[in-house]
C-alpha positions in Angstrom: 28.2 73.2 11.9 26.2 76.3 12.7 23.4 77.2 10.4 20.4 79.5 10.2 17.5 77.1 10.7 14.6 78.0 13.0 14.9 74.8 15.0 17.3 73.1 17.4 16.9 69.4 17.0 17.8 67.0 19.8 18.6 63.3 19.7 15.9 62.6 22.3 13.3 63.4 19.5 12.5 66.9 20.8 12.6 70.0 18.7 12.8 73.5 19.8 11.3 76.1 17.5 12.5 79.6 17.7 9.4 81.9 17.7 11.4 84.9 16.9 12.9 83.3 13.8 11.8 84.8 10.4 11.1 81.1 9.3 8.9 80.4 12.3 5.6 80.2 10.4 7.1 77.9 7.7 8.7 75.6 10.3 5.5 75.4 12.3 3.6 74.2 9.2 6.4 71.6 8.3 6.6 70.1 11.9 2.8 69.6 12.1 3.1 66.9 9.5 5.3 64.7 11.8 5.7 66.1 15.3 3.5 67.0 18.2 3.7 70.4 20.1 4.2 69.7 23.8 5.2 73.1 25.1 4.5 76.7 23.9 6.2 79.4 26.0 6.9 82.7 24.4 10.6 82.2 23.2 10.7 78.6 22.1 8.0 75.9 21.3 8.9 72.4 22.0 7.8 69.6 19.7 8.2 65.8 20.1 8.5 63.2 17.4 6.7 60.0 18.5 6.2 56.7 16.8 2.5 57.5 16.4 3.2 60.9 14.7 5.6 59.3 12.4 3.1 56.4 11.5 0.3 58.9 10.8 2.7 60.9 8.6 3.5 57.7 6.7 -0.3 57.0 6.3 -0.6 60.5 4.8 2.1 59.6 2.2 5.2 61.0 3.8 8.5 59.0 3.7 11.4 58.8 6.0 13.7 60.4 3.4 11.3 63.6 3.2 11.0 63.9 6.9 14.7 63.6 7.5 15.2 66.2 4.6 12.7 68.5 6.1 14.4 68.3 9.5 17.9 68.9 8.0 16.7 72.1 6.3 14.9 73.4 9.7 17.7 72.4 12.1 20.1 75.1 13.0 22.9 72.7 14.1 22.3 69.8 12.0 20.3 66.6 12.6 21.8 64.2 15.1 22.7 61.0 13.5 21.1 58.9 16.1 17.8 60.5 15.5 18.1 60.2 11.7 18.7 56.5 12.1 15.7 56.2 14.6 13.3 58.0 12.3 14.2 55.7 9.5 13.8 52.6 11.7 10.3 53.7 13.0 9.1 54.6 9.5 10.3 51.4 8.2 7.9 49.6 10.7 4.9 51.1 9.0 4.1 48.6 6.3 6.5 45.9 7.4 3.3 43.8 8.6 0.2 43.4 6.3 -3.1 41.6 7.1 -4.8 39.6 4.5 -8.1 37.4 4.4 -7.4 33.7 4.4 -8.7 32.7 1.0 -8.7 28.9 2.0 -10.4 29.2 5.4 -12.5 32.5 6.4 -12.1 31.5 10.1 -8.6 32.9 9.8 -6.7 36.0 8.6 -3.0 35.9 7.5 -0.3 38.3 8.9 2.3 38.7 6.5 5.9 40.2 7.0 8.3 41.8 4.6 11.1 40.2 6.6 10.7 36.6 8.1 12.9 37.7 11.1 10.2 39.9 12.3 7.8 36.9 12.7 10.6 35.1 14.4 10.4 37.8 17.1 6.7 38.1 17.3 5.9 34.3 17.5 7.4 34.2 21.0 5.4 37.1 22.4 3.0 35.7 24.9 0.4 38.3 24.3 0.2 37.5 20.7 0.3 33.7 21.4 -2.8 34.1 23.7 -4.6 35.6 20.6 -4.0 32.3 18.6 -1.2 33.8 16.3 0.7 30.8 14.9 3.5 30.6 12.2 2.1 29.3 9.0 4.9 30.0 6.4 8.4 31.5 6.7 6.9 35.0 6.0 3.1 34.3 7.3 1.3 33.7 10.5 -2.2 32.9 10.9 -4.7 34.3 13.5 -8.4 33.6 14.3 -10.4 36.2 12.2 -12.4 37.4 15.4 -9.1 38.5 16.8 -8.4 41.0 13.9 -9.0 44.1 16.0 -7.2 42.9 19.2 -4.2 41.8 17.0 -3.9 45.1 15.3 -4.1 47.0 18.6 -1.4 44.7 20.3 0.9 44.9 17.4 0.6 48.7 17.3 1.4 48.7 21.2 4.5 46.7 20.5 5.6 49.1 17.9 4.6 47.4 14.7 1.4 49.0 13.0 -0.3 46.8 10.4 -1.5 47.6 7.2 -5.0 45.9 7.0 -6.0 44.4 3.7 -8.1 41.8 5.1 -11.2 43.4 3.3 -14.6 44.6 4.4 -18.3 43.3 4.1 -20.1 45.2 1.6 -23.2 45.5 4.1 -26.8 45.8 3.0 -27.3 47.9 -0.1 -28.9 51.2 0.4 -29.7 53.3 -2.6 -29.6 57.1 -2.0 -28.6 60.2 -4.1 -28.0 63.8 -3.5 -31.3 65.8 -3.2 -31.9 68.6 -5.8 -30.3 69.6 -9.1 -27.4 71.6 -7.7 -25.5 68.3 -6.8 -22.3 68.2 -4.7 -20.0 68.0 -7.8 -20.3 71.7 -8.6 -17.4 72.8 -6.4 -19.0 76.2 -5.5 -17.2 79.1 -4.2 -17.3 80.2 -0.6 -20.5 81.8 0.3 -22.4 80.2 -2.6 -25.2 77.5 -2.2 -24.2 74.1 -1.0 -21.5 72.1 -2.8 -18.9 69.5 -2.0 -15.7 71.5 -1.6 -12.4 70.5 -3.1 -11.0 69.5 0.2 -14.2 67.4 1.1 -13.8 65.6 -2.2 -10.1 64.9 -1.4 -11.1 63.7 2.1 -13.5 61.2 0.7 -11.0 60.0 -1.9 -8.2 59.5 0.6 -10.6 57.6 2.9 -11.6 55.2 -0.1 -7.9 54.8 -1.0 -6.2 53.7 -4.2 -8.8 52.0 -6.5 -11.4 52.5 -3.8 -10.1 49.6 -1.6 -9.7 51.9 1.5 -12.3 51.5 4.3 -10.9 52.7 7.5 -9.3 56.0 8.6 -9.8 59.3 10.4 -10.6 62.7 8.7 -9.4 65.7 10.8 -11.1 69.0 10.0 -11.8 71.9 12.2 -15.4 72.5 13.6 -17.4 74.4 10.9 -15.5 73.0 7.9 -18.2 70.4 7.0 -17.0 67.1 8.6 -20.7 66.0 8.5 -20.9 66.5 4.8 -17.7 64.4 4.4 -19.7 61.5 6.2 -22.5 62.0 3.9 -20.4 61.9 0.9 -18.7 58.6 2.0 -22.2 57.2 2.7 -23.5 58.2 -0.7 -20.2 56.7 -2.3 -20.6 53.4 -0.6 -24.4 53.0 -1.0 -24.8 50.9 2.1 -26.7 50.9 5.4 -24.9 52.9 8.0 -24.5 53.4 11.8 -23.5 56.8 12.9 -22.3 57.5 16.3 -22.0 60.8 17.9 -21.6 62.8 21.1 -25.1 63.9 22.1 -28.9 63.8 21.3 -28.5 67.4 19.8 -26.0 66.1 17.5 -28.2 63.0 16.5 -30.9 65.6 15.5 -28.4 67.6 13.5 -27.3 64.5 11.6 -30.8 63.4 10.9 -31.6 66.9 9.6 -28.6 66.9 7.3 -29.3 63.5 5.9 -32.9 64.5 5.1 -31.9 67.9 3.8 -29.2 66.8 1.4 -30.1 63.3 0.3 -33.3 61.6 -1.1 -33.6 59.3 1.8 -37.1 59.0 3.2 -37.7 60.1 6.7 -38.5 56.5 7.7 -35.1 55.4 6.6 -33.4 57.5 9.1 -33.6 56.4 12.7 -32.5 58.0 16.1 -31.3 55.8 18.8 -31.0 57.8 22.0 -32.2 57.9 25.6 -35.6 59.1 24.2 -35.9 57.0 21.0 -35.1 53.5 20.0 -35.3 53.6 16.2 -33.2 51.0 14.1 -33.4 52.0 10.5 -31.2 51.6 7.4 -29.3 54.7 8.5 -29.4 55.0 12.3 -27.7 57.8 14.5 -27.0 56.8 18.1 -25.1 58.4 20.9 -22.0 57.1 22.7 -23.9 57.5 25.9 -26.7 55.1 25.0 -24.2 52.5 23.8 -22.3 52.5 27.1 -25.4 52.6 29.2 -25.8 49.9 31.9 -28.0 49.8 35.1 -25.2 48.7 37.4 -21.5 49.5 37.4 -20.5 45.9 36.7 -23.7 45.1 34.6 -23.7 44.5 30.9 -23.9 47.3 28.3 -27.7 47.1 27.3 -27.5 48.7 23.9 -24.1 47.5 22.5 -25.7 45.0 20.3 -26.8 47.9 18.0 -23.4 47.1 16.2 -25.0 43.9 15.1 -28.7 44.9 14.8 -28.4 45.2 11.0 -25.8 44.5 8.2 -24.1 47.7 8.4 -21.6 48.4 5.6 -20.2 51.7 7.3 -19.9 53.0 10.9 -19.3 56.7 11.2 -17.6 57.8 14.5 -18.3 61.4 14.8 -16.1 63.2 17.3 -13.9 60.1 17.4 -11.6 61.7 20.0 -14.5 61.2 22.4 -14.8 57.4 21.9 -15.4 55.7 25.2 -13.3 52.6 26.3 -16.3 50.2 26.0 -16.9 51.4 22.3 -13.2 50.6 21.6 -13.7 47.0 22.7 -16.7 46.6 20.6 -15.0 48.1 17.6 -12.2 45.6 17.9 -14.9 42.9 17.1 -16.1 44.6 14.0 -13.0 45.2 12.0 -14.7 43.7 8.8 -17.0 46.8 8.7 -15.8 49.9 7.1 -15.0 52.6 9.8 -14.7 56.5 9.2 -13.6 58.7 12.1 -14.4 62.4 12.0 -12.8 64.9 14.5 -11.3 68.4 14.8 -8.4 67.1 16.8 -6.8 63.6 17.4 -5.8 64.7 20.8 -7.1 62.5 23.6 -6.5 63.5 27.3 -6.5 59.8 28.2 -3.5 59.0 25.9 -5.5 56.4 23.9 -4.6 57.9 20.3 -2.9 54.6 19.6 -6.3 52.8 19.9 -7.9 55.2 17.6 -5.1 54.6 15.1 -5.2 50.8 15.3 -9.1 50.1 15.7 -10.7 53.0 13.8 -7.7 53.6 11.3 -4.8 56.0 10.7 -5.2 59.7 9.8 -6.1 59.7 6.2 -6.8 63.3 5.8 -6.0 66.5 7.7 -6.0 70.1 6.5 -4.6 72.9 8.7 -7.1 75.3 10.2 -5.3 78.4 8.9 -5.5 77.0 5.3 -9.2 76.9 5.6 -9.3 80.3 7.0 -7.3 81.7 4.3 -9.9 80.4 1.7 -12.7 81.7 3.8 -14.3 78.4 4.7 -14.0 79.2 8.4 -13.9 82.5 10.2 -10.6 84.3 11.3 -10.4 84.4 15.1 -8.7 86.7 17.5 -7.8 84.7 20.7 -7.6 86.8 23.9 -6.6 85.7 27.3 -7.9 88.1 30.0 -6.1 88.2 33.3 -8.8 88.7 36.1 -7.4 89.8 39.5 -8.7 88.0 42.6 -9.9 90.2 45.5 -8.1 90.1 48.9 -10.7 87.7 50.3 -10.5 85.1 47.6 -6.7 85.6 47.4 -6.4 84.7 51.0 -8.5 81.6 50.5 -6.5 80.7 47.6 -3.1 80.9 49.4 -4.1 78.4 52.1 -6.1 75.9 49.8 -4.8 72.7 48.4 -3.8 72.3 44.7 -7.0 71.2 43.3 -9.0 73.5 45.5 -6.8 76.4 44.3 -7.6 75.7 40.7 -11.4 75.6 41.6 -11.1 79.0 43.5 -9.4 80.6 40.6 -11.6 79.2 38.0 -14.8 80.5 40.0 -13.4 84.0 40.5 -16.5 86.1 40.8 -14.8 89.1 39.2 -15.2 87.1 35.9 -18.8 88.1 35.6 -18.0 91.8 35.5 -15.3 91.0 32.8 -17.8 89.0 30.7 -20.4 91.8 30.8 -17.7 94.1 29.8 -16.7 92.0 26.8 -20.4 91.5 25.8 -21.0 95.4 25.9 -17.9 95.9 23.7 -19.5 93.4 21.0 -22.9 95.0 20.8 -25.0 93.3 18.3 -22.9 90.1 18.2 -24.1 86.5 19.1 -22.2 85.7 22.2 -21.8 82.3 23.9 -20.5 82.1 27.6 -19.0 78.7 28.2 -18.0 77.2 31.6 -17.3 74.2 33.6 -19.0 74.8 37.0 -22.8 75.0 37.3 -22.9 77.3 40.4 -20.7 79.7 38.5 -22.8 79.5 35.4 -26.0 80.0 37.2 -24.7 83.2 38.7 -23.5 84.4 35.4 -26.8 83.7 33.7 -28.6 85.7 36.4 -26.0 88.6 36.2 -26.1 88.7 32.5 -30.0 88.0 32.4 -29.3 85.2 29.7 -30.7 81.6 29.6 -28.6 78.8 30.7 -28.1 75.3 29.1 -26.7 72.4 31.3 -26.8 68.7 31.1 -30.1 68.8 33.0 -31.9 71.0 30.5 -34.4 68.9 28.7 -33.5 68.3 25.0 -36.8 70.0 23.6 -35.8 73.1 25.7 -32.2 73.0 24.6 -33.3 72.9 20.9 -35.7 75.8 21.4 -32.9 77.9 23.0 -30.5 77.0 20.3 -33.0 77.8 17.6 -33.8 81.2 19.3 -30.1 82.0 19.5 -29.5 81.1 15.8 -32.5 83.3 14.9 -31.1 86.4 16.7 -33.8 86.3 19.4 -31.1 85.6 22.1 -28.1 87.7 21.9 -26.3 85.8 24.8 -26.5 82.2 25.7 -24.8 80.7 28.8 -23.7 77.0 28.2 -22.0 74.2 30.1 -19.7 71.6 28.6 -22.7 70.1 26.9 -22.0 72.6 24.2 -18.5 71.6 23.7 -19.3 69.3 20.9 -21.4 68.9 17.8 -23.7 71.9 18.4 -24.6 73.9 15.3 -24.6 77.5 16.2 -23.4 79.2 12.8 -24.1 82.8 13.9 -22.0 82.7 17.1 -19.2 85.2 16.6 -18.0 85.7 20.2 -17.2 83.0 22.8 -16.2 83.8 26.4 -14.7 80.9 28.2 -15.1 81.5 32.1 -13.7 78.1 33.1 -12.7 74.6 31.8 -11.5 71.2 32.5 -8.0 71.7 33.8 -5.4 71.6 30.9 -7.7 70.0 28.3 -6.3 71.0 24.8 -9.3 69.1 23.3 -11.8 71.1 25.1 -10.2 74.4 24.1 -10.0 73.4 20.5 -13.7 72.4 20.5 -14.9 75.7 22.3 -13.0 77.7 19.7 -14.8 75.7 17.2 -18.2 77.0 18.3 -17.4 80.2 16.5 -15.5 78.9 13.2 -18.5 78.8 11.0 -18.1 81.5 8.2 -19.6 85.0 9.0 -21.0 87.7 6.8 -18.7 90.7 6.1 -15.2 90.5 7.4 -15.6 86.9 8.5 -14.2 87.5 12.0 -14.9 86.0 15.4 -13.4 86.5 18.9 -12.6 83.9 21.5 -11.9 85.2 25.0 -10.6 83.1 27.9 -10.9 84.6 31.4 -8.1 83.5 33.8 -7.4 84.5 37.3 -4.1 86.4 37.5 -1.1 84.8 39.3 -3.0 81.5 39.8 -2.8 77.8 38.9 -5.4 78.5 36.3 -2.7 80.3 34.3 -0.5 77.2 34.2 -3.4 75.1 32.9 -4.4 77.7 30.4 -0.8 77.4 28.7 -1.5 73.6 28.3 -5.1 74.1 27.0 -3.9 76.3 24.1 -1.2 73.8 22.8 -3.3 72.3 20.0 -4.6 75.8 18.9 -0.9 77.0 18.9 0.1 74.2 16.8 -2.7 75.3 14.3 -1.1 78.8 14.3 -3.5 80.7 16.7 -1.7 83.4 18.8 -3.2 84.4 22.2 -3.0 88.1 23.1 -2.8 88.4 26.9 -4.4 91.5 28.4 -5.0 92.8 31.9 -8.7 93.5 32.5 -8.2 97.3 33.5 -5.0 98.1 31.3 -4.0 98.4 27.8 -1.1 96.2 28.3 -0.9 93.4 25.9 1.5 90.6 25.0 1.1 87.9 22.5 1.9 84.2 23.1 
């Protein structure tokens, strides 16, 4: 039966969203709860429902019934019966297995099933047998406690996510309180002095779970929305020694500054564990890079024992979408320690979102970026894709090059320098970041724009000085490589110009836009330009890069560099 819904829902779990439909925006918001955007051409956006998207929805409190009801309202030609049945079946798997501590023998954990038939199926699985899983009672199996993480990881891979109630160690007690009389309980309005915002309080509450029994999960908030504050609030709530893992030495310094600024912790209680320092303190902030350092390719990870250096009661994984594979393996061994993941996006280009789900925890809190923008907590951003022509010489090289070389030539188009200069001139007085992938291109841009350049080779002290000068308004333009993609606090940056990137990385695009999301004085507006060579493979990758931001409600205006023509994607 024909209807008027904005979506065409197919039995293969794909959904086409009509971009011209008057209900487009409401449908986009609804689909974001339980489906993933995979394509975003101008006419129809394609979403896909996956087991993981459904299980994250279940972890956030959605049921099969309300997801099916939502799809029926959105679907123009009804919901295929096969899909309705599949959604019900997949959602029923979430919660069908539960993990508990073995009260009689702490060397083991108990896997409990709602239906005994499920354990019949699992007990013959060879990978589970290899972990030591064996039947104990009709609806219970036991497994060695040290296999807790690997068991959860393997069961998720098999399609049966586990609710983990096996408990957490308390860790060494650490007494701390918020510094100053203002407190975090004030719930201050946007633009006022520091206070824990309503959504940050809710994120902490969701992480702690019903009755405060929770202890593993991921909080998803955009850059500039105060993810660090959520981490501090969980630490203050738990009152325990904590290990914080993050993406760079710059971020380590920022975490330390925030800890000392907003809590009464003494400076000697906060340690930095990086390539330059080796401080293990009651609260220790380390980089992923130092944890995965080894002298030889096949050698041991020399600093992975940091996970066991103290009796940590909480581990915070900042930018959890960047978690390296060796840290996943170490995390599988510490499932009795509470784990909080913080990220702007759960997207991983390596496809290991399932490992984040099983080893760090399911998504426990997520707030749409546009909701925060509406409340004034982050800046409104205009996204503009500028199409940059290639000159005849470059075009000739491009035509005869191979696929990867074509992308490299298009990304390094020298004409982007003039376009960047023109954009900077049009935003006189603004703090501008020029962000790119390729060092030779960035060196030429820095020279032509007469702006300093920060790359991976820039010493940490020099980086900090340049970031500080930029934040203080002494440097109007800063050219940065991918080292500035993550966890760099540049609150006054209001214009970002992306000249090149890592192929079709959705994660990178979201993080780069995040550099300019912090609230701005006045109209609270920022501008994100991405420079793309016209009629090139770079345009194809640009479409993929913007998928996550499109899912969050950002439209890209596409402009020619020398024309007034514009289209909105």
